[in-house]
N, C-alpha and C positions, 0 to 999 in steps of 0.2 A: 815862270821864273826859274832859272837854273841855279844850281848850287854854286856855279862859277861866279854868278853875279852877287853872291851873298858872302859877307865876311865871316869865315868860320874860325878865325883866330881865337876869339874869346872862348868858344866852346871847346876847341882843341886844348887850350891851356887848362881849362877847368877839368876836362877829361883826364889829362895827364896828372893833374892834382889828385883826382880821385884814385887813379891807378897807383900813384906814388904813395899815397896814404895807406892804401891797401897793402902794397908790397912791404912797406916799413912795418906795418902792424903784423903781417904774417911772418916776417923775418924775426921780429921780437918774440912772437908767440912760439915759433919753432925753436928758437934758442932757449927760451924759458922752459919749454916742454922737455927739451933734451937734458937740461940741467936737473930738472925735477926728477926725470926718469933715472938719471944716473945716481942721484942722491937716494932715491927710493930703493933702487936695486942694491946700492951699497949697504943701506940699512938692513935689507933682507939678508944679504950675505953675512953681515956681522952677526945677526941673530942666529943664523945657522952655525956659524963658526963658534960662537959663544956656547950654544947648546951642545955642540959636539965636544968641546973642551970640558964643559961642566958635567956632562952625563957620567963619565967614569968616576969622577970624584963623588958625585951624588950617590951612585949605586954602591960604591965601596964603603961609604959611610955606614950603611946598614950592616955590612959584615963586621965592621969594627965595633958596632954596638950589640952584636949578637942577634940581629934581626934577619940576617940572610947569609948566603954563602954556602958552598958545598951543595948546591941544588935545593937548599931550603929557602923558601920565600914566605915570610910571615905576612899576615894580613896588614900590619902596619906598613911594611915595605911595599906591598902591592898597592895599597891605597895612596901612599906617598908618590909612588911612581906614576900612578894614574893621574894624580893631581899635577905632578911635574910635567908630564907629557901633555896633559890636557891644557895646562896654562900655556905651554910653548905653542901648541897647535892653535889655540885661540888667538894668542898675541901675533903669531906669524900670519894667520889668516886675516886678522884686522889690519896689519901692516900692508898686506897685499891688496886688500880692499881699499885702503887709503890711497895707495899708489894708483890703483885703477881709477878711483874717483878723481884724483888730481889730473890724470891723463885725459879723462872725459871732459874735465873743465877746460883744458887747453883745446880739445877738439871742438867743444862748444864755442869757445872764443874764436877759433878759426872760421867756424860756420857763420858766426855773427859778423865777422869782418867781411866775409864773402857776401852776405846779405846787404850789408851797408854799401859795399862796392856796387852791387847790382842795382840797388835803389838809387844811389848817387848818379850812376850812369843813365838810368831810366829818367830821372828828374832832369838831367841835362838835355837828353834827347827830346823830352816833352817841351822844355823851355825853348829849345832851338826850333822845334816845329811850330810852336806858338809865335815865336818871333818872325819866322818866315811867313806864316799866314798873315800876321798883322802887317808886315811890310808889303805883302802882295795886295792886301786890302787897300792900303794907303796909295799904292801905285795905281790901282784901278780907280780910286777916288780922284786922284790927280788927273788921270786920263780924261775922266768925265768932266772935270772942271776946266781942262785945257782944250776941250773940244775933240776928244777921242784920238789923241796922237797915237 
């Protein structure tokens, strides 16, 4: 039995449905990923800008209190600077990791959409093959009942 003798319309419509669902999901995923990346990068840039603006004020406050200035750096100033820089480094690193994790989530979602597409298309092909085989069996059975036409 040739494919030309078999109605492929249902399967073609179903295949297009799987492809359309995949394309819509991937478009939404790509758009959401772009927005999240933009927001994450903006937050990181704001952290750097804020740090750059606050650092001179932070260091000058020690000189005003007599803990630094003129090449003198007290233990209090060094410990405070270490804490300040350490906090910034930790917070900035955490924000970078959060952004990376978010991007990985979108990548995972894209992979899942691809797997659903592949599975959906494979299921359609399997159903089509089964339907063709069932139809061929019925035709052979009819041939036998009709005297081997």
